[in-house]
C-alpha positions in Angstrom: 18.8 -31.6 13.6 16.8 -34.6 14.8 14.0 -36.2 12.8 11.2 -34.4 14.6 12.7 -31.0 14.0 13.3 -31.9 10.4 9.7 -33.0 10.0 8.5 -29.8 11.7 10.7 -27.6 9.4 9.3 -29.4 6.3 5.7 -28.8 7.6 6.4 -25.1 8.1 7.9 -24.8 4.7 4.8 -26.4 3.3 2.5 -24.0 5.1 1.2 -26.6 7.7 1.8 -25.1 11.1 -0.5 -27.5 12.9 1.6 -30.5 11.7 4.7 -28.7 12.9 3.3 -28.1 16.3 2.3 -31.8 16.7 6.0 -32.7 16.5 7.5 -30.0 18.8 4.7 -28.7 21.0 6.1 -30.2 24.2 9.7 -29.4 23.6 11.6 -26.5 25.1 15.0 -26.8 23.4 16.0 -23.7 21.4 15.4 -25.1 17.9 12.0 -26.4 19.0 11.1 -23.0 20.5 12.0 -21.4 17.2 9.8 -23.9 15.3 6.9 -23.3 17.7 7.3 -19.5 17.3 7.2 -19.7 13.5 4.2 -22.0 13.7 2.3 -19.7 16.0 3.1 -16.8 13.7 1.6 -18.7 10.7 -1.5 -19.3 12.8 -1.8 -15.5 13.5 -0.8 -15.7 17.3 1.8 -13.0 16.9 2.3 -12.1 20.6 2.9 -15.7 21.6 5.1 -16.2 18.5 7.3 -13.3 19.3 7.7 -14.5 22.9 8.8 -18.0 21.7 11.2 -16.6 19.2 12.9 -14.3 21.8 13.2 -17.3 24.2 14.8 -19.3 21.4 17.2 -16.5 20.5 18.3 -16.1 24.1 18.8 -19.9 24.5 21.0 -20.3 21.5 24.7 -20.3 22.5 27.2 -17.6 21.6 28.5 -19.8 18.7 25.0 -20.2 17.2 24.8 -16.9 15.5 23.2 -18.4 12.4 20.2 -19.7 14.4 19.8 -16.4 16.2 19.8 -14.6 12.8 17.0 -16.9 11.6 15.0 -16.0 14.7 15.6 -12.3 14.1 14.3 -12.6 10.5 11.2 -14.4 11.8 10.6 -11.7 14.4 11.0 -9.0 11.8 8.3 -10.7 9.7 6.0 -10.7 12.8 6.7 -6.9 13.2 5.6 -6.5 9.6 2.5 -8.5 10.1 1.4 -6.4 13.1 2.4 -3.2 11.2 5.2 -2.1 13.5 6.7 -0.2 10.6 8.6 2.3 12.7 11.0 -0.4 14.0 14.6 -0.2 12.7 15.7 -2.5 9.9 19.4 -2.5 10.9 19.0 -5.8 12.8 17.3 -7.4 9.8 20.0 -6.1 7.4 22.7 -7.5 9.7 20.9 -10.9 9.9 20.6 -11.0 6.1 24.3 -10.3 5.6 25.2 -13.0 8.1 22.9 -15.5 6.5 24.5 -14.7 3.1 28.0 -15.1 4.5 27.1 -18.5 6.0 25.6 -19.8 2.8 21.9 -19.9 4.0 20.6 -18.4 0.8 17.0 -19.3 1.3 16.7 -17.5 4.7 18.7 -14.6 3.3 16.3 -14.3 0.4 13.4 -14.4 2.9 15.0 -11.6 4.9 15.3 -9.6 1.7 11.7 -10.1 0.9 10.6 -8.9 4.4 12.5 -5.7 3.7 10.9 -5.3 0.3 7.4 -5.8 1.7 8.1 -3.2 4.4 9.1 -0.7 1.7 5.9 -1.4 -0.2 3.7 -0.8 2.9 5.5 2.5 3.3 4.8 3.5 -0.3 8.5 3.5 -1.2 7.9 1.9 -4.6 11.1 2.9 -6.3 13.2 1.6 -3.3 11.2 -1.7 -3.3 11.8 -2.1 -7.1 15.5 -1.5 -6.7 15.7 -4.0 -3.8 13.9 -6.7 -5.9 16.3 -6.2 -8.8 19.3 -6.6 -6.6 18.8 -10.4 -6.4 18.1 -13.2 -8.9 15.0 -15.1 -7.8 15.4 -18.1 -10.1 17.4 -20.2 -7.6 15.2 -19.8 -4.5 12.5 -22.2 -3.2 9.2 -21.9 -5.0 7.4 -20.3 -2.1 9.9 -17.5 -2.0 9.8 -17.1 -5.8 6.0 -16.7 -5.5 6.4 -14.1 -2.8 9.0 -12.2 -4.9 6.6 -12.3 -7.9 3.8 -11.0 -5.8 6.0 -8.1 -4.7 6.9 -7.3 -8.3 3.2 -7.4 -9.2 2.5 -5.0 -6.3 5.1 -2.6 -7.7 3.5 -2.8 -11.1 0.1 -2.2 -9.6 1.2 0.8 -7.7 2.6 2.2 -10.9 -0.7 1.3 -12.7 1.0 -1.1 -15.1 -1.9 -3.6 -15.1 -0.7 -5.7 -18.0 2.7 -6.2 -16.5 1.1 -7.1 -13.2 -1.0 -9.7 -14.9 2.0 -11.4 -16.4 3.9 -11.2 -13.1 1.0 -12.8 -11.3 0.9 -15.6 -13.8 4.5 -16.4 -12.8 3.5 -16.1 -9.1 0.7 -18.5 -9.6 3.0 -21.1 -11.2 5.5 -20.8 -8.3 2.8 -21.0 -5.7 1.3 -24.1 -7.2 4.8 -25.7 -7.4 5.2 -24.9 -3.7 1.9 -26.5 -2.9 0.9 -24.0 -0.2 -2.9 -23.3 -0.4 -2.7 -20.0 1.4 -0.1 -18.7 -1.1 -2.2 -19.8 -4.0 -5.2 -18.0 -2.5 -3.1 -14.8 -2.1 -2.2 -14.9 -5.8 -5.8 -15.5 -6.8 -6.9 -12.5 -4.7 -4.4 -10.3 -6.5 -5.6 -11.6 -9.8 -9.2 -10.8 -9.0 -8.1 -7.2 -8.1 -7.0 -6.7 -11.7 -10.6 -7.2 -12.9 -12.3 -5.3 -10.1 -13.4 -1.7 -10.4 -10.4 0.5 -9.7 -11.6 4.1 -10.4 -14.4 6.2 -11.9 -13.8 8.3 -14.9 -15.7 11.6 -14.8 -15.8 13.5 -18.1 -18.3 15.9 -19.5 -20.7 15.4 -16.6 -20.9 11.6 -17.1 -19.2 8.9 -15.0 -18.2 5.4 -15.7 -16.3 2.7 -13.8 -12.8 1.5 -15.0 -10.7 -1.5 -14.2 -7.0 -1.2 -13.8 -6.2 -1.9 -17.5 -8.6 0.8 -18.5 -7.0 3.2 -16.0 -3.6 2.4 -17.5 -5.0 3.4 -20.9 -6.4 6.7 -19.5 -3.1 7.6 -17.9 -1.3 7.0 -21.2 -3.7 9.2 -23.1 -3.4 12.9 -24.1 -6.0 14.0 -21.5 -5.4 16.5 -18.8 -6.2 14.3 -15.8 -7.1 15.4 -12.3 -6.2 12.3 -10.4 -8.4 12.2 -7.3 -6.9 8.8 -6.3 -3.4 10.2 -5.9 -4.4 13.9 -5.6 -2.3 14.9 -8.6 -2.7 16.5 -12.0 -1.3 14.9 -15.1 -0.7 15.8 -18.7 1.4 13.9 -21.3 4.2 16.4 -20.7 4.0 16.9 -16.9 2.7 15.5 -13.6 2.7 17.2 -10.2 1.2 16.5 -6.8 -1.4 18.6 -5.0 -1.6 16.1 -2.1 -0.4 18.7 0.4 -2.4 21.5 -1.1 -6.0 20.4 -0.5 -7.6 23.7 -1.4 -5.9 23.9 -4.8 -6.7 20.2 -5.5 -10.4 20.8 -4.6 -10.5 23.8 -7.0 -8.8 21.7 -9.8 -11.2 18.8 -9.3 -14.3 21.1 -9.3 -13.2 22.9 -12.5 -12.3 19.5 -14.2 -15.7 18.0 -13.2 -17.5 21.0 -14.7 -15.5 21.1 -17.9 -16.2 22.0 -20.7 -18.7 24.3 -18.8 -17.7 26.7 -16.1 -18.1 26.2 -12.3 -20.0 28.8 -10.3 -18.2 30.8 -7.6 -20.5 29.5 -4.9 -19.7 25.8 -5.9 -15.9 26.5 -5.9 -16.1 28.2 -2.5 -18.2 25.3 -1.1 -15.8 22.6 -2.4 -12.6 24.5 -1.4 -13.6 26.1 1.9 -16.5 24.0 3.1 -19.0 26.7 3.4 -22.4 27.2 1.8 -22.7 30.8 2.9 -20.0 32.7 1.0 -19.2 36.2 1.9 -16.8 38.8 0.5 -13.8 37.4 2.3 -14.4 33.9 0.8 -14.7 35.4 -2.7 -11.4 37.3 -2.2 -9.7 34.2 -0.9 -11.1 32.3 -3.9 -9.4 34.7 -6.3 -6.1 34.3 -4.4 -6.2 30.5 -4.5 -7.2 30.4 -8.2 -4.2 32.6 -8.9 -2.0 30.0 -7.2 -3.6 27.3 -9.2 -3.1 29.2 -12.4 0.6 29.3 -11.7 0.7 25.6 -11.1 -1.1 24.9 -14.4 0.9 27.5 -16.4 1.8 26.1 -19.8 -0.7 23.2 -19.5 -4.1 24.9 -19.0 -5.7 28.3 -18.3 -8.3 29.4 -15.8 -10.6 32.1 -17.1 -13.3 34.1 -15.4 -16.9 33.8 -16.7 -20.0 35.7 -15.7 -21.0 32.8 -13.5 -17.7 31.7 -12.2 -14.5 30.2 -13.7 -13.7 27.7 -16.4 -10.8 25.5 -17.3 -9.4 26.0 -20.8 -7.1 23.5 -22.5 -5.8 23.1 -26.1 -8.5 22.5 -28.7 -7.5 18.8 -29.3 -7.3 18.0 -25.6 -10.0 16.9 -23.1 -10.2 17.1 -19.3 -11.2 14.1 -17.2 -11.2 13.3 -13.5 -10.0 9.9 -12.2 -11.9 9.4 -9.0 -11.9 6.6 -6.4 -14.6 4.0 -6.8 -16.1 5.3 -3.5 -15.3 8.7 -2.1 -14.2 8.8 1.5 -12.8 11.5 3.8 -9.4 10.0 3.4 -9.2 7.3 0.7 -5.6 6.5 1.3 -6.2 5.7 5.0 -9.2 3.6 4.1 -7.1 1.7 1.5 -4.4 1.0 4.1 -6.9 -0.4 6.6 -8.8 -2.4 3.9 -6.4 -5.3 4.3 -8.2 -6.2 7.5 -5.0 -5.8 9.6 -4.9 -3.6 12.8 -2.8 -0.5 12.3 -1.4 1.8 14.9 -1.7 5.6 14.4 2.1 5.9 14.2 2.3 3.2 11.5 -0.4 4.9 9.4 1.4 8.2 9.7 4.6 6.6 8.6 3.0 4.9 5.7 1.3 8.2 4.6 4.2 10.5 5.3 2.1 12.7 7.4 1.9 13.7 11.1 0.2 11.5 13.7 -2.1 14.4 14.6 -3.3 14.6 11.0 -3.9 10.9 10.9 -5.8 11.0 14.2 -8.1 13.8 13.0 -8.8 11.8 9.8 -9.4 8.6 11.7 -11.8 10.4 14.1 -13.8 11.6 11.1 -13.8 8.1 9.5 -14.9 6.6 12.8 -17.8 9.1 13.1 -19.0 7.9 9.7 -18.7 4.3 10.8 -16.0 3.5 8.2 -13.3 2.5 10.7 -13.2 1.4 14.4 -10.6 1.3 17.1 -9.6 -1.3 19.6 -7.6 -0.8 22.7 -6.5 2.4 24.4 -3.4 4.6 24.6 -0.3 3.0 23.2 -2.1 -0.3 22.5 -4.8 1.4 20.4 -5.2 0.0 16.9 -7.5 0.8 14.0 -9.5 -1.5 11.8 -11.8 -1.3 8.8 -13.9 -3.9 7.1 -12.2 -5.3 4.0 -13.4 -3.4 1.0 -15.0 -5.8 -1.5 -16.1 -5.2 -5.0 -13.2 -3.0 -6.0 -9.4 -2.7 -5.8 -7.5 -0.2 -3.6 -4.3 -0.2 -5.6 -4.7 3.4 -6.8 -5.5 4.6 -3.3 -2.4 3.3 -1.5 0.3 5.9 -0.7 3.1 6.1 -3.1 5.5 8.8 -4.4 4.3 10.5 -7.5 7.6 9.9 -9.2 7.1 6.1 -9.0 3.9 6.2 -11.2 
C-alpha cells in the first residue's frame, strides 16, 4: 500500500472521510475505489458508496480475496445503514471467516459487529447477546471496542437493565475517547442521555407519573401485576406472557388495570376493545366471550369478576395492579420507535423487524401518516418511510423484542 492509501486508511479509521477523499479522490485503482467508497458511506452518500465498492470488488484480481472480503463487509454495513434487513448474511459470514483465517482480526471483528447490529434491529436480542459473547473485545481497536460496548448497552436497554447499561456505556465512552472519533463520542453521549429521559408512564389507581429507565427497572422487579403497554404483555413475579398478537385481550386487560381497584363499565370495555361507542347485544355477548378468554390467560394470577356496572380485576390482597404505558400513545408505538432514529425504512424492513406481515405494516403506516406522525418518500419499490426523531424521551421500551429476552 502506497503512502497516500495508508494516509487515507488512517483518516477513515479516525472518522475523517474528507481527509481520506483528499488523498484518493482522483484515483481509480481498486484500493483507492474501496477507500473512496468507505469515505462516501461515512458521509452518508450510500448509493455512490455502494457503486464504488462494487467497482473495487470487481477490479480486485482472483488472488485478492482478502480485499474483496473487506469490500463485502463495507457493503454489508451500507445495507444495514439503509435498512436492507432482508438481505442474506451468508456473504457477510463467509467474508468474516475468510478475514479470520487470513489474520485480519480487526476487519473480522467489524464484520461480526455488523451482524450483531442487524440482529438488534430485528429485535433478536438473545441472538445478539450470544454473538457478542462469542468474541473477546479487549484486543480490538478502540473504535470497535466502543461499538461493541454500545451493542452490549443496547442489549441491556432492550432487557430494561438500566444500571448495567449505564456501566457499559461508561466503558463505551472511554473507548470512544481513546479512539478520538467525535461522531462515536456523540453516539455514546446520546445513549447516555436516553438513560435519564422519560421512558414510560406508570398508571396506578387513576394517577399517572413519568418514569426513567432505572425506575422502570425497579417496577419490573416489583411484586405488581403489570400490564405492559410498551411491549403489550402482562407480567407478574411468577409469570409473563405476551398479548401482542391478541389486541382485543390486551385492550381489555389494560382497561381493567387502569380502572383498578375500581371496576370498568361494560360500555368502556366495549369501546376500548371493539372501537364502538354504540354497543348492542352482539357487542355485549362478544365481550363476555373475550373476557372468558382473558380469564383463562390470567388463571392463577388474577380473577375477573362481574359487578353491577361492569367487570373488575381482582388480585391477591398484598398485590397491586399497574399499567406501564409509553410516554406518548400512538397507533403503533413500535413502528414509531423504529422510525424515530431518523433513518428511512422500507415497508418490508419494518415488517421483518416487527415480525408481522407487510400488509399489517402498510395499514399501520397509513394510519400514522393520516395523523401526521410519519411520511413517505418515493413510490413503489423505492418507497421509504420517515418520522421526525422523537425528542424528550427514550424509545428503548417500544422497540420490537422477543418477550423471552426481557
